[in-house]
N, C-alpha and C positions, 0 to 999 in steps of 0.2 A: 535431146529427147522431146518428143512431141506429146502434148496432152491430147487425149481423145475427147471429142465433143460429147456432151451428155446424150445427144440423140443419135450417135453414130451407130450404124448397123454393122454387125459382125458377119463375116462369111459363115455360112452354114457348115458345121462339121459333118464329115461323112458318117453314114450309118456304121456302127461297129460290127454289124453282121455281114452286110454285102458291099459297103463302100459307096452307095448312092447318097446324094444329098439328103439330109434329114428334113423332116417337115414338122411344123409347130405342133400339130395334133398328136404326134407320136414321138416327140423329142425324147431321146437322141436318135431314134430310129427313123427309117424312111417309110415304114408302113406298119400296120397292125401285125402282119405276118412276121416281120423281123422281130417285133416286140415279143410275139409268142414264141419264136425260136429261142430267143434269149432267156425267157422265163423257163422254158423246158430244159435248157442247159443248166440253169440254177437248180431246178427241182430234181434233176437226175444226177446231180453231183459232179458234173463236168467242170465246174468252176471251183472245186474244193481246193483249199490251200493245204499242201502237205505239211505235216508236223511230226513230232516225235511220237513213237508208239506209246500208248497208255500203259502205265505200270499196273501190274496186278496188286490187289490189296489183300493177298492171302497170308501176309506176315513173313514171308521168306526174304 
């Protein structure tokens, strides 16, 4: 097993939206556009985690 040097540079991970290399200013995205696309997906509920239906509290 090799130890990594403290100043070692990692390979840039691809943008999760389009797959292009990410840039430092918009990390982990490649551009402000992809960052905005991701934000829109969160706000519109596309990334919702499915769960059990809520139970009614009507006493039955």
